[in-house]
C-alpha positions as CSV (number, residue, x, y, z in Angstrom):
1,M,-9.6,-74.3,35.2
2,T,-6.4,-72.8,34.4
3,R,-5.6,-69.9,37.0
4,V,-3.8,-67.0,34.7
5,A,-2.2,-63.9,36.5
6,I,-2.6,-61.1,33.1
7,V,0.6,-58.7,32.8
8,G,0.1,-55.9,31.6
9,M,-3.6,-54.0,32.2
10,G,-3.7,-51.9,29.1
11,W,-5.8,-52.1,26.4
12,W,-4.9,-55.2,25.2
13,G,-4.6,-56.7,28.6
14,R,-7.9,-55.4,29.8
15,T,-9.5,-56.8,26.1
16,L,-8.4,-60.1,27.5
17,A,-9.6,-60.2,30.8
18,R,-13.2,-59.1,29.0
19,S,-12.6,-62.0,26.6
20,L,-11.9,-64.4,29.2
21,A,-14.5,-63.1,31.9
22,D,-16.9,-66.3,31.0
23,S,-14.2,-69.0,30.0
24,E,-15.0,-72.5,31.3
25,T,-10.5,-72.9,30.6
26,L,-8.7,-69.8,31.8
27,R,-10.0,-68.1,34.4
28,P,-8.2,-64.6,35.2
29,I,-7.6,-64.6,39.1
30,L,-4.2,-62.0,38.9
31,A,-3.5,-58.4,37.5
32,V,0.5,-57.5,36.9
33,D,1.5,-54.1,36.4
34,P,3.7,-51.7,38.1
35,H,1.3,-48.7,37.3
36,P,-1.0,-47.4,39.3
37,A,-3.8,-46.7,36.5
38,G,-3.2,-50.5,35.6
39,R,-4.0,-52.0,39.0
40,E,-6.9,-49.7,39.3
41,A,-8.2,-51.5,35.6
42,G,-7.4,-55.1,37.0
43,E,-9.7,-54.3,40.1
44,A,-12.3,-52.7,38.5
45,L,-12.1,-56.0,36.5
46,G,-12.6,-57.8,39.7
47,L,-8.8,-58.8,40.1
48,A,-6.1,-59.2,42.5
49,V,-3.4,-57.0,42.0
50,V,0.3,-57.0,42.3
51,D,2.8,-54.3,41.2
52,D,5.6,-57.4,40.1
53,L,5.8,-60.4,38.2
54,R,8.2,-62.7,40.3
55,A,5.0,-62.4,43.0
56,A,3.0,-63.5,40.7
57,C,4.6,-66.5,40.0
58,A,5.4,-67.2,43.6
59,R,1.9,-68.0,44.2
60,A,0.8,-71.1,44.0
61,D,-2.5,-70.5,42.7
62,V,-1.3,-68.6,39.2
63,D,-0.4,-71.7,37.0
64,A,-0.1,-69.3,33.7
65,V,0.6,-65.5,32.7
66,L,-0.7,-64.1,30.0
67,L,1.9,-61.1,29.0
68,C,0.4,-57.9,27.9
69,S,3.7,-55.9,28.8
70,P,5.3,-53.7,26.0
71,H,7.5,-56.0,23.7
72,R,11.0,-55.5,25.3
73,F,10.0,-56.9,28.5
74,H,9.2,-60.4,27.0
75,A,12.1,-62.1,27.5
76,E,12.8,-61.4,30.6
77,Q,9.6,-61.7,31.7
78,I,9.1,-65.3,29.9
79,E,12.6,-66.3,31.6
80,I,10.9,-65.2,35.1
81,A,8.2,-67.2,34.3
82,A,9.8,-70.2,33.0
83,A,12.0,-70.4,35.7
84,A,8.7,-70.2,38.2
85,G,7.5,-73.5,36.4
86,K,4.5,-71.6,35.1
87,H,3.1,-71.3,31.3
88,V,3.2,-68.3,29.2
89,F,1.0,-66.7,26.8
90,C,3.0,-63.8,25.1
91,E,1.1,-60.8,22.8
92,K,2.9,-60.2,19.6
93,P,5.4,-59.8,18.9
94,L,7.3,-62.6,20.9
95,C,10.6,-60.4,21.3
96,T,12.3,-57.8,18.9
97,T,15.3,-59.6,18.4
98,A,16.8,-62.8,17.5
99,A,19.0,-62.7,20.6
100,E,15.8,-62.0,23.1
101,A,13.7,-65.4,21.4
102,E,16.8,-67.2,21.8
103,R,16.8,-66.6,25.4
104,A,13.5,-66.7,25.9
105,L,12.4,-69.7,23.9
106,A,15.8,-71.7,26.0
107,A,13.9,-70.8,29.2
108,V,10.8,-72.5,27.5
109,R,12.4,-75.4,26.3
110,R,14.4,-75.9,29.8
111,A,11.6,-76.0,31.9
112,G,9.0,-77.7,29.7
113,I,6.3,-74.9,29.7
114,V,3.8,-74.1,26.9
115,L,4.6,-71.0,25.3
116,G,1.4,-69.3,23.2
117,I,1.5,-66.7,21.2
118,G,-1.2,-63.5,20.3
119,H,-1.1,-64.3,16.7
120,E,-5.1,-64.8,16.5
121,R,-5.5,-64.2,12.7
122,R,-4.5,-67.6,13.0
123,F,-7.6,-68.7,14.7
124,E,-10.0,-67.2,12.0
125,P,-12.5,-69.5,10.6
126,A,-11.8,-68.1,7.2
127,I,-7.9,-68.9,7.5
128,R,-8.1,-72.1,9.3
129,K,-10.3,-72.8,6.0
130,L,-8.3,-71.2,3.7
131,R,-5.0,-73.5,5.4
132,E,-6.8,-77.1,5.0
133,R,-7.4,-76.0,1.5
134,I,-4.0,-75.7,0.5
135,A,-2.7,-78.2,2.2
136,A,-4.9,-80.4,0.4
137,G,-3.4,-79.0,-2.7
138,E,-6.7,-76.9,-3.9
139,I,-5.3,-73.9,-5.1
140,G,-2.1,-75.5,-6.3
141,T,1.8,-74.3,-5.7
142,I,1.7,-71.5,-3.4
143,L,3.3,-68.6,-6.1
144,A,2.6,-65.4,-3.8
145,V,0.8,-63.9,-0.9
146,E,-0.1,-60.2,-0.2
147,G,-1.2,-59.0,3.0
148,N,-2.4,-55.1,4.8
149,F,-3.6,-54.7,7.9
150,S,-3.7,-51.6,8.9
151,Q,-5.7,-48.9,11.2
152,D,-5.9,-45.7,12.3
153,K,-6.5,-46.3,16.3
154,F,-2.9,-45.1,17.4
155,L,-3.7,-41.5,16.4
156,S,-5.5,-41.2,19.7
157,L,-2.6,-42.0,21.9
158,P,-1.2,-39.4,23.6
159,P,3.0,-39.0,22.1
160,D,4.4,-40.6,24.9
161,N,2.5,-43.9,24.7
162,W,4.7,-46.8,24.3
163,R,3.3,-48.1,21.3
164,L,4.9,-44.8,19.6
165,S,8.0,-45.0,21.1
166,P,11.2,-45.9,18.5
167,S,12.8,-48.2,21.0
168,E,10.0,-49.6,22.6
169,A,8.3,-50.3,19.3
170,P,10.6,-50.2,16.8
171,V,8.9,-49.8,13.1
172,G,5.8,-49.2,14.6
173,P,3.5,-50.6,11.6
174,L,4.9,-53.8,11.9
175,S,4.6,-54.5,15.5
176,A,1.7,-52.9,16.0
177,T,-0.3,-54.9,13.0
178,G,2.2,-56.3,10.1
179,I,3.6,-58.8,12.1
180,H,0.1,-60.8,12.3
181,M,0.6,-60.7,8.2
182,V,4.4,-61.9,8.3
183,D,3.4,-64.5,10.7
184,L,0.6,-65.7,8.2
185,A,3.1,-65.7,5.3
186,I,5.1,-67.9,7.5
187,A,2.3,-70.4,8.4
188,V,1.7,-71.0,4.5
189,L,5.3,-70.7,3.1
190,G,8.0,-71.3,6.2
191,R,10.7,-69.6,7.0
192,P,11.8,-66.3,5.0
193,D,15.2,-65.8,3.5
194,R,15.7,-62.3,2.9
195,V,13.4,-59.2,3.3
196,W,13.5,-55.5,2.1
197,A,11.6,-52.9,3.8
198,R,10.6,-49.3,3.4
199,L,9.2,-47.2,6.4
200,A,8.2,-43.4,6.5
201,T,5.8,-41.2,8.6
202,R,3.2,-39.7,6.5
203,G,0.4,-39.2,8.3
204,S,1.1,-38.9,11.6
205,S,3.5,-37.3,13.9
206,F,4.5,-40.9,14.7
207,A,8.5,-40.8,16.1
208,N,8.1,-45.0,15.0
209,G,6.6,-44.7,11.5
210,D,2.8,-44.9,10.0
211,T,3.3,-46.2,6.5
212,L,5.6,-49.8,6.0
213,S,6.0,-51.6,2.9
214,V,7.4,-55.1,3.0
215,T,8.7,-57.7,0.4
216,V,9.3,-61.5,1.6
217,A,11.5,-63.7,-0.1
218,F,11.0,-67.1,0.9
219,P,13.4,-69.9,-0.5
220,G,12.6,-71.3,-3.8
221,G,11.1,-68.0,-4.9
222,A,7.6,-67.5,-3.5
223,S,7.3,-64.2,-2.0
224,A,5.0,-62.1,0.3
225,T,4.0,-59.0,-0.4
226,I,2.7,-57.2,3.3
227,T,1.3,-53.7,3.9
228,A,0.5,-51.9,7.1
229,L,-0.6,-48.4,7.7
230,L,-1.3,-46.8,11.1
231,A,-2.9,-43.6,9.6
232,T,-5.9,-45.4,7.6
233,P,-9.0,-46.2,8.5
234,F,-9.5,-50.3,9.5
235,V,-8.7,-52.5,6.6
236,G,-7.2,-56.0,6.7
237,R,-7.1,-58.6,3.8
238,F,-5.0,-61.6,2.8
239,A,-4.4,-63.1,-0.1
240,V,-2.8,-66.4,-1.3
241,Y,-2.2,-66.8,-5.1
242,G,-1.5,-70.5,-6.4
243,S,-0.9,-72.2,-9.7
244,R,-4.4,-73.6,-9.8
245,G,-6.1,-70.7,-8.5
246,W,-6.4,-67.7,-5.7
247,I,-8.3,-66.7,-2.4
248,E,-8.5,-63.7,-0.7
249,I,-10.0,-62.8,2.6
250,R,-11.1,-59.4,3.6
251,D,-11.8,-58.4,7.3
252,R,-14.8,-56.4,7.9
253,T,-13.9,-55.0,10.9
254,H,-10.7,-54.7,13.5
255,P,-10.2,-58.8,15.4
256,E,-10.8,-56.7,18.3
257,S,-14.8,-56.7,17.6
258,P,-15.1,-59.0,14.4
259,S,-18.1,-58.2,12.5
260,G,-17.0,-61.4,9.8
261,W,-14.9,-61.9,6.5
262,D,-15.8,-61.6,2.8
263,V,-14.0,-64.2,0.9
264,E,-13.5,-64.4,-3.0
265,E,-11.7,-67.0,-4.8
266,C,-11.4,-68.6,-8.5
267,L,-9.9,-71.9,-9.4
268,R,-8.9,-72.5,-13.2
269,G,-11.4,-73.2,-15.2
270,G,-14.8,-72.0,-12.9
271,E,-16.2,-69.1,-11.9
272,R,-15.4,-66.4,-9.3
273,V,-17.3,-67.7,-6.1
274,S,-17.7,-65.2,-2.6
275,T,-18.8,-66.1,0.4
276,F,-19.4,-64.3,3.5
277,W,-18.1,-66.1,7.1
278,P,-19.5,-64.9,10.0
279,P,-18.3,-63.4,12.8
280,H,-16.2,-65.2,15.4
281,P,-13.8,-64.9,18.6
282,A,-10.6,-65.5,17.1
283,V,-8.8,-64.0,20.1
284,R,-10.8,-66.5,22.5
285,D,-10.0,-69.5,20.2
286,N,-6.9,-68.9,20.5
287,L,-6.6,-69.1,24.1
288,D,-8.4,-71.8,24.3
289,A,-5.7,-73.7,22.3
290,F,-3.1,-72.4,24.8
291,A,-5.2,-73.7,27.3
292,A,-5.9,-77.1,25.6
293,A,-2.4,-77.0,24.6
294,L,-1.9,-77.2,29.0
295,R,-4.1,-79.7,29.5
296,G,-2.3,-82.0,27.1
297,E,-5.4,-82.5,24.8
298,A,-3.6,-81.0,21.2
299,P,-0.1,-79.3,20.7
300,Y,-0.7,-75.6,20.6
301,P,-0.7,-74.8,16.9
302,V,1.8,-72.4,16.5
303,T,5.3,-73.9,16.8
304,L,9.1,-72.3,18.3
305,D,10.2,-72.8,15.7
306,E,7.5,-70.4,13.5
307,M,7.9,-68.3,16.5
308,E,11.7,-68.1,16.3
309,A,11.7,-67.4,12.6
310,N,8.8,-64.5,12.8
311,V,11.3,-63.0,15.7
312,R,14.1,-63.4,12.8
313,T,11.7,-62.2,10.5
314,F,11.3,-58.9,12.3
315,E,14.5,-58.1,13.2
316,A,15.5,-58.2,9.5
317,V,12.7,-55.6,8.7
318,T,14.1,-53.5,11.2
319,R,17.5,-53.5,9.6
320,S,15.9,-52.9,6.4
321,A,13.9,-50.0,7.4
322,A,17.3,-48.7,8.6
323,S,19.8,-49.6,6.0
324,G,17.2,-49.4,2.6
325,A,18.9,-52.3,2.2
326,I,17.7,-55.9,1.0
327,E,18.4,-58.2,4.8
328,T,19.1,-61.4,5.2
329,V,16.8,-63.3,7.7
């Protein structure tokens, strides 16, 4: 059993704690939060509490940390944990700039620790099956992908919440949801080379935007079209188009409480086929994969190079949203 400290006891920190309540591989024992409300949330979940990550990392009974803190703290917190020999699971985005990512990943490599990332969309059963079929060549050469991950959860947040801050969460729709679609595009098509993005505030008063469209270009001519909105009810969709067919996956509900996926496909020469995939705890599967990597049972399935490519794409989207120009990744 790997004993973990959860850093940041906001919405997602509490979600991970509840997800691991009956885990046989990861046991939350400590909550880390500088704010009294966060420590109270940790105590309510039966965890010991401290207000500082260094104090958590000094404990011999902590094997790993789960970072659910604001994005701007991630690089430094990864460095602190790595220096103490603690494994790290970091919620997305890993970082928001390439310079931060380079620091964090260098610390991980020096320490030889495992780094996991909160891209649970990769662990949804329909996505896993899609990637298997792509690898087997069933839908041919991949021509393009499309993704939309939108929600209106943030409309209930107070205006001073960090998730609505241009400095704490730059390009709000990207850091909130769109970055998952970027990760899936990288998983399918590899490292991108250029992006064009348009960001606006159209359905809220969010200072960091609520309407984002991104075109991501990949070497060889493939592209990804990504939409992320924070002022419309939940919708989740990922589609891959190949030279022999296409497959589209639609989420029925937010990954926080999955209720299944509707998959539609058509291969050349065949009929359209619709399939329902039942609910599955992808968030938990991601954490279990992290735990398996700690035990040496299997490599963690998101590579450090993919994590770096994701952050570099994030930074390029941020530049493009500000400049209106095509930016190099």
